[in-house]
C-alpha positions, 0 to 999 in steps of 0.5 A: 607318567613313569610306571615301574613294575616288578615282573610280579606285577606284570604277570597279574595285569588285571583282566580289565587291560588286557588283551596288550600286544607283546613283544620280545627278544632272546637275548641268547638266541642266533635265530633271534639275532638274525631276526633282529638284524634282518628286520633292523629291529630290536624285536624278534617275536610278537604275541598276545597277553590275553589273560593275566599271566599267560600270552599267546604265542606262535612257535612251532604251535600256536599256543597259550603260555605262561609269560614268567617264561620271558621274565627269567632274565634272558628275554627283552619285553615290550608290552603296547596296548591302547587305554582307549580300546573300548569294551567291544575292540577288547572283546573282539581281540580276545575272540580272534586270540582264543579262536586262533588257540581252537583252530585245528592243529594243522591250521596252528603250525609254523609258516615257515615258508613265510620265513623264507618269504621274509629272508628273500624279500617276498613277505607275500610267499605263505603257507596258506592259512599258517602264520609266523608270529608277527602275522599272527600278531597284526592279524589279531590287531587288525581287529582293533586298529587300522594296521596296514601291513599284511606280512609284517616283521616285529620290528614293522608291527613296533615301528607302527605303534611308534608311529601312532598316538593312540598307542602307548607302551605300558612297559618294558623289561630288560634284563640288561639294563636292571642291576640285583634281583628286583628287575623292574618294568617301566615304560620310560625305560631308564631315561639315563641310560642311552643304551636302554632308551632305543628299545623304548 
């Protein structure tokens, strides 16, 4: 089914549809480009939309940010969800996110050693209790899904979701695949454009 939304509609997704897994890529970032190259994927960051208009994201610190930040034309954004998640599963996801946001400052710091481990193909190399973005996103996903990987990249999460029939793309926004000011979000992601299709 074709679901097309404006960024304004994305910011007002109702709480009953949340949380949603969010993958993003900064199209102008050298670091994001290196992550995509190393992981053979299209996305360089993973996070969760846990309440309308806001995401919980692991940067240098795990914190809440407005989704607006990712809808200004610099980022590609993809939202995954399982429409069959029951209230109990959504509550577990929500409290896992809230628990991480409420964790002590030292436990919300970015796991730079984990990124080094990914770079040298030793994904088990981590600081205890610290996470990089996709590790944190995957741990939360495990509250509702049988996600098997402990130290994934954003590309790993995206590839896994593509193999799971219960997971559905709520929408994809890519400023390179839109024209004019009315940039849009679509689950079919501009099926006439082969370049855009690869990110769906």
